[in-house]
C-alpha positions as CSV (number, residue, x, y, z in Angstrom):
1,M,56.6,-79.0,-50.7
2,Q,54.0,-77.0,-52.5
3,P,53.5,-78.0,-56.2
4,S,53.5,-75.7,-59.1
5,L,50.2,-74.8,-60.8
6,V,48.2,-77.8,-62.4
7,T,48.6,-76.0,-65.6
8,P,51.2,-73.4,-67.0
9,M,50.3,-69.9,-66.3
10,N,51.1,-68.9,-69.9
11,K,47.8,-70.8,-70.7
12,F,46.1,-68.0,-69.2
13,R,45.8,-66.4,-72.5
14,T,42.6,-68.1,-72.9
15,L,40.8,-67.5,-69.4
16,L,37.5,-66.3,-70.5
17,I,35.2,-66.7,-73.4
18,I,32.7,-64.0,-74.2
19,S,29.8,-64.6,-76.0
20,L,27.4,-61.7,-76.8
21,F,23.7,-61.9,-76.8
22,S,22.5,-59.4,-79.2
23,S,19.0,-59.2,-78.0
24,F,20.2,-57.7,-74.8
25,G,23.8,-56.3,-75.8
26,L,25.0,-57.8,-72.6
27,A,27.9,-59.9,-72.3
28,S,27.6,-63.4,-70.7
29,L,31.1,-65.0,-69.4
30,K,32.0,-68.6,-69.6
31,V,34.9,-69.6,-67.3
32,D,37.5,-71.4,-69.1
33,Q,39.2,-74.4,-67.8
34,D,42.6,-72.9,-67.2
35,L,41.1,-70.5,-64.6
36,L,39.2,-73.5,-63.0
37,E,42.5,-75.2,-62.6
38,F,43.9,-72.0,-61.1
39,Y,41.0,-72.4,-58.5
40,K,41.6,-75.9,-57.8
41,N,45.2,-75.6,-57.3
42,L,44.6,-72.9,-54.7
43,H,42.0,-75.0,-52.9
44,Q,44.3,-78.0,-52.8
45,N,47.0,-76.1,-51.4
46,P,45.8,-73.6,-48.6
47,E,48.0,-71.7,-46.2
48,L,47.1,-70.5,-42.8
49,S,47.0,-66.6,-41.8
50,L,50.5,-64.8,-42.0
51,K,51.9,-67.8,-43.8
52,E,50.6,-67.3,-47.2
53,E,53.8,-66.9,-48.9
54,K,53.1,-69.4,-51.7
55,T,49.6,-68.7,-52.4
56,A,50.6,-64.9,-52.5
57,A,53.6,-65.8,-55.0
58,T,51.0,-67.8,-57.2
59,L,48.8,-65.0,-57.4
60,A,51.6,-62.4,-58.0
61,K,52.9,-64.7,-60.8
62,A,49.4,-64.8,-62.3
63,L,48.9,-61.2,-62.0
64,E,52.3,-60.3,-63.7
65,K,51.6,-62.9,-66.6
66,E,48.2,-60.1,-67.3
67,G,50.5,-57.3,-67.6
68,I,49.9,-55.7,-64.1
69,K,53.0,-54.1,-62.1
70,V,53.3,-56.0,-59.1
71,T,54.8,-55.5,-55.9
72,F,55.4,-58.4,-53.6
73,P,55.7,-59.0,-51.0
74,F,54.1,-55.8,-49.1
75,G,53.1,-55.8,-45.8
76,G,54.2,-59.2,-44.9
77,T,52.6,-61.6,-47.3
78,G,50.6,-59.1,-49.2
79,V,50.4,-58.3,-53.0
80,V,49.6,-55.1,-54.4
81,G,49.0,-54.7,-58.2
82,L,48.8,-51.8,-60.2
83,F,47.5,-51.1,-63.6
84,Q,47.0,-47.7,-65.1
85,N,44.7,-47.2,-68.1
86,G,44.7,-43.1,-68.5
87,P,43.4,-40.4,-66.5
88,G,40.7,-41.0,-64.3
89,K,39.8,-42.3,-60.8
90,T,41.3,-45.2,-59.0
91,V,39.4,-48.2,-57.8
92,L,40.7,-50.8,-55.2
93,I,39.5,-54.4,-55.7
94,R,40.6,-56.6,-52.9
95,T,40.7,-60.5,-52.5
96,D,42.0,-62.2,-49.3
97,L,44.6,-65.1,-49.5
98,D,44.3,-67.2,-46.1
99,A,42.4,-70.5,-45.3
100,L,41.3,-71.9,-42.0
101,P,42.5,-74.4,-39.5
102,I,39.6,-76.9,-40.4
103,T,40.1,-80.6,-42.1
104,E,38.2,-80.5,-45.3
105,N,35.6,-83.1,-45.5
106,T,33.8,-82.6,-48.7
107,S,34.9,-85.6,-50.8
108,L,35.8,-83.3,-53.8
109,P,38.5,-85.1,-56.4
110,Y,40.5,-81.6,-55.6
111,A,39.8,-81.5,-51.7
112,S,42.6,-80.2,-49.5
113,K,44.9,-82.9,-47.6
114,R,47.0,-80.0,-46.4
115,K,48.4,-80.0,-42.6
116,A,50.2,-77.4,-40.9
117,L,51.3,-76.3,-37.2
118,S,48.6,-74.2,-35.7
119,K,49.5,-71.0,-33.4
120,S,49.6,-73.3,-30.3
121,G,51.8,-75.8,-32.1
122,T,49.7,-78.6,-32.7
123,E,48.8,-80.0,-36.1
124,V,45.8,-79.4,-37.9
125,G,44.1,-79.6,-41.1
126,V,43.9,-76.7,-43.3
127,M,41.4,-75.3,-45.8
128,H,39.7,-72.8,-47.8
129,A,36.4,-73.1,-46.1
130,C,35.5,-69.4,-46.4
131,G,35.9,-69.0,-50.1
132,H,39.1,-67.1,-50.2
133,D,40.4,-69.4,-53.1
134,I,37.1,-68.3,-55.1
135,H,37.9,-64.7,-54.3
136,M,41.3,-64.7,-55.7
137,T,40.1,-66.7,-58.8
138,N,37.7,-64.2,-59.4
139,L,39.9,-61.2,-58.7
140,L,42.1,-62.8,-61.6
141,G,39.3,-63.5,-63.9
142,T,38.3,-59.9,-63.6
143,V,41.6,-58.3,-64.0
144,R,41.8,-60.4,-67.0
145,N,38.6,-59.3,-68.6
146,L,39.3,-55.4,-67.5
147,I,42.8,-55.6,-69.4
148,K,41.1,-57.5,-72.4
149,N,38.4,-54.4,-72.6
150,K,40.3,-51.6,-71.5
151,N,38.9,-49.6,-74.4
152,R,35.6,-49.4,-72.5
153,W,37.0,-47.5,-69.2
154,K,39.7,-45.2,-68.0
155,G,41.5,-44.9,-64.7
156,T,43.5,-46.8,-62.4
157,L,43.2,-50.4,-60.8
158,L,44.9,-50.8,-57.3
159,I,44.8,-55.0,-57.2
160,I,45.2,-56.0,-53.4
161,G,46.2,-59.9,-52.5
162,Q,45.3,-59.3,-48.7
163,P,46.8,-61.8,-46.2
164,A,45.2,-62.7,-42.6
165,E,41.7,-61.8,-43.0
166,E,40.8,-64.5,-40.7
167,I,42.5,-63.2,-38.0
168,G,41.8,-59.2,-38.7
169,Q,45.5,-58.5,-39.2
170,G,45.9,-58.4,-42.9
171,A,44.4,-55.0,-43.8
172,E,45.8,-53.2,-40.8
173,N,49.3,-54.7,-41.8
174,L,49.1,-53.4,-45.4
175,L,47.7,-50.0,-44.4
176,S,50.7,-49.8,-41.8
177,A,52.9,-50.6,-44.6
178,G,51.9,-47.4,-46.5
179,L,49.5,-48.9,-49.0
180,L,47.7,-45.3,-49.3
181,K,51.0,-43.6,-49.4
182,K,53.1,-45.7,-51.9
183,F,50.3,-46.2,-54.4
184,P,47.4,-44.1,-55.9
185,R,44.9,-43.4,-53.0
186,P,41.7,-45.1,-54.1
187,D,38.5,-43.3,-54.8
188,Y,36.7,-46.4,-54.2
189,A,37.3,-49.8,-52.7
190,L,35.2,-52.9,-53.6
191,A,35.3,-56.7,-52.6
192,F,33.2,-59.9,-52.8
193,H,32.5,-62.6,-50.2
194,V,30.9,-65.7,-51.1
195,D,27.6,-66.6,-49.4
196,S,27.0,-70.5,-48.6
197,H,22.9,-69.5,-48.2
198,L,22.6,-67.4,-51.5
199,P,22.2,-69.1,-55.0
200,A,24.9,-69.1,-57.4
201,G,23.9,-66.5,-60.2
202,K,22.7,-63.9,-57.6
203,I,24.3,-60.7,-55.9
204,A,23.6,-59.6,-52.4
205,Y,24.0,-56.1,-51.1
206,V,23.4,-54.1,-47.9
207,S,23.8,-50.4,-47.6
208,G,25.1,-49.0,-44.5
209,P,26.4,-51.6,-41.6
210,V,26.9,-54.6,-43.2
211,M,29.2,-56.9,-41.0
212,A,29.7,-56.5,-37.1
213,A,32.7,-55.6,-35.4
214,A,34.6,-58.5,-33.8
215,D,36.5,-58.7,-30.5
216,S,38.1,-61.6,-28.8
217,V,38.4,-61.3,-25.2
218,N,40.5,-63.6,-22.8
219,V,39.3,-63.7,-19.2
220,T,41.3,-65.3,-16.3
221,I,39.0,-65.7,-13.5
222,K,41.5,-66.5,-10.3
223,G,40.6,-68.4,-6.8
224,K,42.5,-70.1,-4.5
225,G,43.0,-74.0,-5.1
226,G,43.0,-76.6,-2.5
227,H,41.5,-80.2,-2.1
228,G,38.0,-80.4,-3.3
229,A,36.8,-82.1,-0.2
230,L,37.5,-79.0,1.9
231,P,35.9,-76.2,-0.2
232,Q,36.0,-73.9,3.2
233,E,39.6,-73.6,2.6
234,N,39.6,-72.6,-1.1
235,I,38.0,-70.1,-3.3
236,D,36.4,-72.0,-6.3
237,P,37.2,-70.2,-9.6
238,I,34.8,-72.7,-11.3
239,V,31.8,-71.4,-9.5
240,I,32.8,-68.0,-10.0
241,A,33.5,-68.5,-13.6
242,S,30.2,-70.5,-14.1
243,R,28.2,-67.2,-12.5
244,F,30.3,-64.9,-14.6
245,V,29.0,-66.6,-18.0
246,L,25.3,-66.3,-16.7
247,D,25.8,-62.9,-16.0
248,L,27.4,-62.1,-19.2
249,Q,24.0,-62.9,-21.0
250,T,22.4,-60.0,-19.1
251,L,24.5,-57.5,-21.1
252,I,22.5,-58.6,-23.9
253,S,19.1,-59.4,-22.3
254,R,18.9,-56.3,-19.9
255,E,21.4,-53.8,-20.5
256,R,21.2,-53.7,-24.5
257,D,18.9,-51.5,-26.5
258,P,16.6,-53.9,-27.9
259,V,17.1,-52.5,-31.5
260,E,20.9,-52.5,-31.2
261,P,22.2,-55.9,-32.4
262,S,25.0,-57.3,-30.7
263,V,26.3,-60.9,-29.7
264,I,28.3,-62.4,-26.7
265,S,29.4,-65.9,-27.0
266,V,31.6,-68.1,-24.7
267,G,33.5,-70.4,-27.0
268,S,36.1,-71.8,-24.4
269,F,36.0,-72.4,-20.7
270,H,38.9,-74.4,-19.4
271,C,39.4,-75.3,-15.5
272,G,41.1,-77.7,-13.5
273,T,43.1,-81.1,-13.8
274,K,41.4,-83.8,-11.2
275,H,38.3,-84.6,-9.9
276,N,39.2,-83.8,-6.3
277,I,41.4,-80.7,-7.0
278,T,40.1,-76.8,-6.9
279,P,42.1,-75.0,-9.2
280,E,43.7,-71.9,-9.1
281,T,42.2,-70.4,-12.2
282,C,39.9,-70.9,-14.9
283,Q,40.5,-69.5,-18.4
284,L,37.6,-68.3,-20.6
285,E,37.7,-67.0,-24.1
286,L,34.7,-64.9,-25.5
287,T,33.6,-63.6,-28.9
288,V,31.9,-60.2,-29.1
289,R,29.8,-58.8,-32.2
290,S,28.6,-55.3,-32.7
291,F,28.0,-52.8,-35.0
292,T,28.6,-49.4,-33.5
293,K,31.5,-48.1,-31.4
294,K,29.1,-47.1,-28.7
295,E,27.9,-50.8,-28.5
296,R,31.5,-52.0,-28.5
297,T,32.5,-49.9,-25.9
298,R,29.8,-50.8,-23.7
299,I,30.0,-54.5,-23.9
300,I,33.8,-54.6,-23.4
301,E,33.3,-52.3,-20.5
302,G,30.5,-54.4,-19.2
303,I,32.7,-57.7,-19.3
304,K,35.4,-56.1,-17.3
305,R,32.5,-55.0,-14.5
306,K,30.9,-58.4,-14.5
307,A,34.4,-60.3,-14.0
308,E,35.3,-57.9,-11.5
309,A,31.9,-57.9,-9.4
310,N,31.8,-62.0,-9.3
311,A,35.3,-62.0,-8.1
312,Q,34.6,-59.6,-5.3
313,S,31.4,-61.2,-4.4
314,S,33.6,-64.3,-3.5
315,G,36.3,-62.5,-1.8
316,A,38.6,-63.5,-5.1
317,P,41.6,-62.0,-6.2
318,A,40.9,-59.4,-9.1
319,P,40.4,-61.2,-12.6
320,S,42.3,-60.5,-15.8
321,V,40.5,-59.3,-18.9
322,E,42.3,-58.7,-22.0
323,V,40.9,-57.7,-25.4
324,S,42.9,-59.5,-28.2
325,D,44.5,-57.6,-31.0
326,E,42.5,-59.7,-33.5
327,G,39.7,-57.4,-33.2
328,T,37.9,-55.8,-36.3
329,P,35.8,-52.7,-36.6
330,S,32.3,-53.0,-38.2
331,T,32.1,-53.2,-42.0
332,H,30.2,-50.3,-43.4
333,N,29.2,-50.2,-47.1
334,D,29.1,-46.4,-48.2
335,P,25.3,-45.9,-49.0
336,A,26.2,-43.7,-52.1
337,L,28.5,-46.0,-53.7
338,T,26.1,-49.0,-52.6
339,A,23.2,-47.3,-54.9
340,Q,25.6,-46.9,-57.9
341,L,26.8,-50.4,-57.7
342,V,23.4,-51.8,-57.5
343,G,22.4,-49.7,-60.5
344,F,25.6,-51.1,-62.5
345,L,24.4,-54.7,-61.6
346,E,20.9,-54.6,-62.4
347,K,21.7,-53.2,-65.6
348,Q,24.3,-55.8,-66.3
349,L,22.9,-58.8,-64.6
350,G,19.0,-58.3,-64.8
351,K,17.3,-56.7,-61.4
352,E,16.2,-60.5,-60.4
353,A,19.8,-61.1,-59.9
354,V,20.5,-58.4,-57.4
355,V,19.0,-58.8,-54.1
356,K,18.8,-56.9,-50.9
357,G,20.6,-58.7,-48.2
358,I,20.6,-58.3,-44.5
359,P,23.6,-57.4,-41.9
360,A,25.5,-60.3,-40.6
361,T,27.1,-60.6,-37.4
362,V,30.2,-62.1,-38.9
363,S,33.2,-59.9,-39.4
364,E,35.4,-58.8,-42.1
365,D,38.8,-56.6,-41.9
366,F,37.9,-55.0,-45.2
367,S,36.3,-52.4,-42.9
368,R,39.8,-51.2,-42.2
369,Y,39.6,-49.7,-46.1
370,G,36.3,-47.8,-45.0
371,E,38.0,-46.6,-41.6
372,A,40.7,-45.1,-43.6
373,G,38.3,-42.6,-45.3
374,I,37.7,-44.7,-48.6
375,P,34.1,-45.1,-49.8
376,A,33.8,-48.6,-49.8
377,A,31.4,-51.5,-50.4
378,L,31.4,-55.4,-49.8
379,L,28.7,-57.5,-51.6
380,F,27.8,-61.0,-51.2
381,L,28.4,-63.7,-54.2
382,G,26.1,-66.5,-54.3
383,S,28.1,-69.9,-54.5
384,V,25.7,-72.8,-54.3
385,S,23.7,-73.9,-57.4
386,E,20.0,-73.4,-57.0
387,K,19.3,-77.0,-57.4
388,R,22.0,-78.1,-54.6
389,L,20.9,-75.4,-52.4
390,K,17.1,-76.6,-52.3
391,K,18.1,-80.3,-51.7
392,L,20.6,-79.2,-48.7
393,Q,18.0,-76.9,-47.2
394,S,15.4,-79.8,-47.4
395,T,17.6,-82.2,-45.8
396,G,18.7,-79.8,-43.2
397,K,22.6,-80.5,-43.9
398,L,23.3,-77.0,-45.6
399,P,26.8,-76.2,-44.4
400,S,27.8,-72.7,-43.7
401,L,31.2,-70.9,-44.3
402,H,33.8,-72.2,-42.1
403,S,32.3,-75.7,-42.2
404,P,34.6,-78.7,-43.3
405,F,31.7,-79.7,-45.7
406,Y,31.2,-76.2,-47.6
407,Y,32.2,-76.2,-51.3
408,P,31.2,-73.6,-53.9
409,D,29.8,-74.5,-57.3
410,T,32.7,-73.0,-59.0
411,E,31.8,-72.5,-62.3
412,E,28.4,-70.7,-61.8
413,T,30.0,-68.8,-58.9
414,L,32.9,-67.4,-61.2
415,A,30.9,-66.6,-64.0
416,T,28.5,-64.5,-62.2
417,G,31.3,-63.0,-59.9
418,I,33.5,-62.0,-62.8
419,E,30.9,-60.3,-64.9
420,A,29.6,-58.5,-61.8
421,M,32.8,-57.2,-60.8
422,T,33.9,-56.3,-64.0
423,A,30.6,-54.3,-64.6
424,M,31.1,-52.4,-61.3
425,V,34.6,-51.3,-62.0
426,E,33.8,-50.3,-65.8
427,G,30.7,-48.4,-64.1
428,L,32.9,-46.4,-61.8
429,L,35.8,-45.7,-64.1
430,P,33.8,-44.2,-67.2
431,L,35.4,-43.3,-70.3
432,N,34.1,-39.6,-69.9
């Protein structure tokens, strides 16, 4: 049973302390202890994709305390909040809710000890190894700050707590449930994602393609089983599958335009049960990353072609190639919107805090909002203090996201994230 919040929700009245630097006229945010406790509670109580009931309820309750009109549940375990502050445009700000099936190994005093059943029914550790707990806390702090200073902007906030980002289903579930029909249609969509290699205090941006499309492909290579000592009577699927894995690499090295980035990785290869038995089948699981629809189609068609050709060359039955429904399109930052946001951030945080990033072959279903026709931008939020970052880099022990050793320097990360997201929303929703 999940414990309640570490501190009562009514203590959120003092989430943020704002200090004004008169020489610059800018607001510097200091994160209140109650908001840090909210983060720690989320970190200690993670839930897997499509099972975020308590996480979502915690966020919904916190938003309601701030005066947000909340619809929960929506599209499964989703949360939709609405705050209307006079006439103007609508800005969607999104956080994701789900955690990963990873056993945490950070040794933090508030490390997750949660366990849950995986999709296959085995018990796994559960951890916020991708920073979704930071994303939720950052959203709550931003909402609090925007409401407290609602005299500085006009328009509508559409606040999204999105489930199942890690399996690429949450955004599609919300859109299919009528997100853009039952609520004001956004003029803009914004999100942050923590970056484990970017110093806390900095924001990175990319204009145009920022994250790759992702497809999960399941391949079954079929053969004819029998005694391993009598290969002439069998069709060995292990040999076919091994040849297929090597052949896949030519889809990248010999058939791809060299300036078109894409990736094929075989993450799972399972065949056989005993030394002297030739198995009937081999099961392979592939991940595919690409940035354009043309390249995405080319690779999937190429995988099918290579599998079939390898089977035919050995006289084997036709293989099975299935593309999982967990796929997501490439995330594309609207160039005009991105340029606006960079201007807002440089004015608020200073030019030295805003850096140009590079596209990444990881993926995000935030892409669905852009695909739905909303000008959208996802920016990266530095999450490791500069001192710790340099130490980890010097020792070769810098963890990536999805690592059991990853954790953010919470206060520095949130202070920058809240100030930055507030500045972007206020910039997009001016008083005149």
